[in-house]
N, C-alpha and C positions, 0 to 999 in steps of 0.2 A: 504493500500500500504506500510505501514511501518512495521507492525508486523501482523502475521496471526490473523484473527478475533477470531478463537476458543481460541487462547492463551490469548487474551485480555479478552474474556468472562470468562475464567478460573480464571484470576486474579481478576476481578471484583466480582466474586462469593465468594471471600475469606471473605467478610463481612457478609455472610449468617450465622446466629446463628447456623444453623444445622451443618455447617462445623466444628464449634468449638467443637461440641459434638461428631462428628464422625471421624474427621481428626486430629485436634490439638487444644488444648484449647487456644493456643496463636497465632492462625492463623491470627486473626485480627491485632495483634501487628506486625507480619511479613509483612502483607499487608501495614500497616502504614509506616514501616521502608523503604519499597521499593518504596513507592509512588513518591518521588522526582525523582528517577531514571526513573520510567515509564513515568512521566510527561516530563522529558527531552527528552526521546526517541520519544515520540509522538509529542512534540512541542506544543507551546502555541496555535496554530491554532486548535488543537484537545483537548484542555482542557475540552471541553464539555463532552467528553467521561469519564472523571474522576471526574468531579465536584460533582455528587451525591454521589459517593463512598467516596470522601474526607469529605463531610459533614456528612455522616453516621459514619465514623471513628471518626470525631471530637466530636460527641455526644455519643460515645461508653461508656457503663457503667464502663468499666475497665479503671482506671486512667492511667495504663501503656500504653494503646493505645493512649490516649490523650497526655500523656507526650511525646511519640515518635514523634507525629506530632508537638508539641510545640517546640521541639528541632530543627526541620527542616523547620519550616514555613518561615524563612528568606531565605533559599535556594530556596524554591518553589517560593517565591516572585521574585527572580532574574530570574527564568525561565519564569514566566508568564508576567512580565512587570508591569508597574505602573497602567494601566487601569484595568486589571483583578485582580491585587492585591487589589486595592481600592474597587472593586465591590464584590469580592468573598472571599478574605483572611482577610480583615480588620474585618468583623463581627466575623469570627472564632477567630482571634487574640484577640478581645475584650472579647470573652467568656473565653479564656485561662487566661486572666488577673484576672478573678474573680474565677478561679478554685482553686483546692487544691494547697498547696505549692509545691508538687511533680510535678505538671504540670506548675505552674507559673515560676518555676526556669528555665524551658526550654525557655520561651520567654525572661526571664530576662537575661540569659547568652548571648543572641544575640539581645538584645533590640536595641542597636545602629545600628546593621546591618539591622534590619527591618525598623526602623524609618527613616534612611537616604534614603530609597527607596520611601518614601511617599512624596507627594507634601507638600510644606511649610504650607499651611492652614490646611491640614489634620494632619500633624505632630504636629502642635501647640495644637491641641485638647488634646494630651496626657500629656501636662504639668500639667493638673489638676489631672491626675491619678498616676503620678510618686510617689506622697506622699504615696499612698496606699501600695507601696512595703516595706515601713518601718515596717508595721504591718504584722506579720506572724502568722500562726496557732500555732506554737511552738516558744515561745520567746527565747528558747535556740538554735534555728537554726541561729546562728550568721553568718554562711557562706552565708546565703541569703542576709544579710545586707552588708556583705563584697563585694559580687558580685554587689550589687546595687551601691555602691560607685565607684567601678571600671568602671561600665558602664557609670555612670554620668560623669566621667572624659572624656570619649569619646564623650558623648552626648552634652557636652558644645558647641562644634563647630556647632551644628545644630540649635542653638537658638541665638537670639540677646542679648546683655548685659542686657537690661531691663527685658526680660523674665527670664534670669538667676538670676537676683537680686530678682525678685518678687516670683519666684517659687523654683528654685533649691537651692538658698542660705539657705532657711529654712531647707531643707532636709540635707544639708551638716552640718549645726550647730547641728541638732539632732543627726546625726551619730558621730559627734566629742565628744559627751557625752555618747556614747554607753558603756555598762558595760564590753565589751570584748575589750582588748587592740589591737588585730589585726584589728578590725573594726575601732577603733579610729585612728590607724596609717594610714590606707589607706584613711581615711576621712581627715586627715591633708593634704595629697597630693591633695585631691579634693578641699580643701579650697584654697590652693596655685594656683591650676589650674583656679579657679574662679577669683582670683585676677589677674592672667595673662590675662584672658579673658577681664577683664575690662580695664586694662592698654594697652593691644594690640589694643583695639578698641577705645582708647582715651576717655573712660568713666571714667575719673579720679574722678569725684564726687561720682560715685557709688563705686569705689574702696576705696576711703577715708571713706565713710560711713560704708563700710563693715569692714575695719580695725578698726574703732572706736568701732563697735559692738563686734569685737573679743577682743579688749582691755577690754571693760566693762564686757563681758561674761566670759572671761577666765583669763586675766592677773590680774583682781581684784577679782577673784573668792575666796570665803571663804574656799574652799576645795583645798587641795594640788594637786589633780588630775586635777583640772581645770587650775591651774597655770602651771602645768607640760605640759598640752596640748598646752598652749600658747607658751611655750619654744620650743616644738617640731614643732609647726607651723612655728616659726621663723627659726628653723634649716632647715626645708624642703625648705623654701622660700629664704634662705640666698643667694643662688647662682642662683636663678631663676627669681627674681624680681628686677626691677629698681625702688624701692620705697624709697623716702627720709626716712632716719633712724629716723628722729624726729617723724614720724607718729606712730612709735611703742613705743615711750617713754611714 
């Protein structure tokens, strides 16, 4: 009743390998690109019409096809709602997290947008996996780590102070020592955002522990780049935090 059945059948046939040989070698990529729009048109009540096609595309041998889906999975999650997302999209999302960097960057760029749609208990499971984003196939791919820091600044609001201290704090400290200055600079903003999180939620003890760790790790660092990092962290946080100045001495 929404679109003609022959038109839908024609769209679903785009995943047929024979079509790639006779019509267009990138027809599966075009199918993946259009899928959120088709899903929105059909509505979540008709997701069953697209589910098998989506799973086929998500396991396509061409990384460009999987990358296209990775960049739009957060949009599809909004269309489908939390129940269908948990049942059908989370397994695909988990597969993308272990894929090539060219695919992983798709989920990383919209990590906050996807995680905020999950229930708190399911969202908490990803705390253990965020550390994996620090490691990339190519260590020179610094923009990947830069994107991770940017996303973590947003993701802080999704977790309580204890989870931030136990999991995200370690990632932030690692990124603050990155070899690329752009990554370090955005990581300084992440560190200040973590401190803001602690003090905004009256977790003063966690905040003080973190500040002491920053002092030991950077202010007293034997290398100038570490001491410079501490100065930059103080610069970023100067107008953002209500922290007694004596804690930084």
